[in-house]
C-alpha positions in Angstrom: 54.3 -47.7 45.8 53.4 -46.7 49.3 54.5 -43.1 48.7 52.4 -42.8 45.6 49.3 -44.2 47.4 49.8 -41.9 50.3 50.1 -39.0 47.8 46.8 -39.9 46.2 45.1 -40.3 49.6 46.4 -36.9 50.7 45.1 -35.3 47.5 41.7 -36.8 48.3 41.8 -35.5 51.9 43.0 -32.0 50.7 40.2 -31.8 48.1 37.5 -32.8 50.6 38.7 -30.4 53.4 39.1 -27.6 50.8 35.5 -28.1 49.7 34.3 -28.0 53.3 36.1 -24.8 54.2 35.1 -23.1 50.9 31.4 -23.9 51.9 32.1 -22.3 55.3 33.2 -19.1 53.6 37.0 -19.5 54.1 39.0 -18.1 51.2 41.5 -20.3 49.3 45.1 -19.2 49.9 46.8 -20.9 47.0 46.7 -18.5 44.0 46.7 -21.3 41.4 43.8 -23.1 43.0 42.0 -19.8 43.4 42.4 -19.2 39.7 41.0 -22.6 38.9 38.1 -22.0 41.3 37.3 -18.8 39.4 37.2 -20.7 36.1 35.1 -23.7 37.1 32.8 -25.1 39.8 34.8 -25.8 42.9 34.4 -29.6 42.6 35.5 -29.6 39.0 38.4 -27.2 39.7 39.7 -29.3 42.5 39.2 -32.5 40.6 41.2 -31.1 37.7 44.1 -29.8 39.8 44.3 -32.9 41.9 44.3 -35.1 38.7 47.2 -33.1 37.4 49.0 -33.5 40.7 48.4 -37.2 40.7 49.7 -37.5 37.1 52.9 -35.7 38.1 53.2 -37.9 41.2 52.9 -41.0 39.0 55.6 -39.6 36.7 57.8 -39.0 39.8 57.2 -42.5 41.1 57.8 -44.1 37.7 61.1 -42.1 37.4 62.1 -43.4 40.9 62.0 -39.9 42.4 60.6 -41.2 45.6 62.3 -38.5 47.6 60.3 -35.9 45.7 57.1 -37.8 46.6 58.0 -37.9 50.2 58.6 -34.2 50.3 55.2 -33.6 48.5 53.5 -35.9 51.0 54.9 -33.9 53.9 53.7 -30.7 52.3 50.2 -32.0 51.6 49.9 -33.5 55.1 50.6 -30.0 56.4 48.0 -28.6 53.9 45.3 -31.0 55.2 46.2 -30.1 58.8 45.9 -26.4 57.9 42.6 -27.0 56.2 41.3 -28.8 59.3 42.4 -25.8 61.5 40.7 -23.4 59.1 37.5 -25.5 59.3 37.6 -25.6 63.1 38.0 -21.8 63.5 35.8 -20.7 60.7 32.7 -18.7 61.6 29.7 -21.1 62.0 32.0 -24.1 62.6 
């Protein structure tokens, strides 16, 4: 359960830091998220993609694929760290 909760927390942190750096003029690097951002308002696009990610994480947790969740948690922890760096070096930061 801890891996699933950590995943949800990291999704929340990733969405918040992404919204901050988008407002600072930093471009989204992920092509799938960029596509979603082009189709809807940033908050809605991120909410939708993060909800889908959390649903997949829940499926992985229910299927006892905790190792997959741990790998995803490491990846998203790095994404949040990257976002924080992007925020700190963005013009006007």
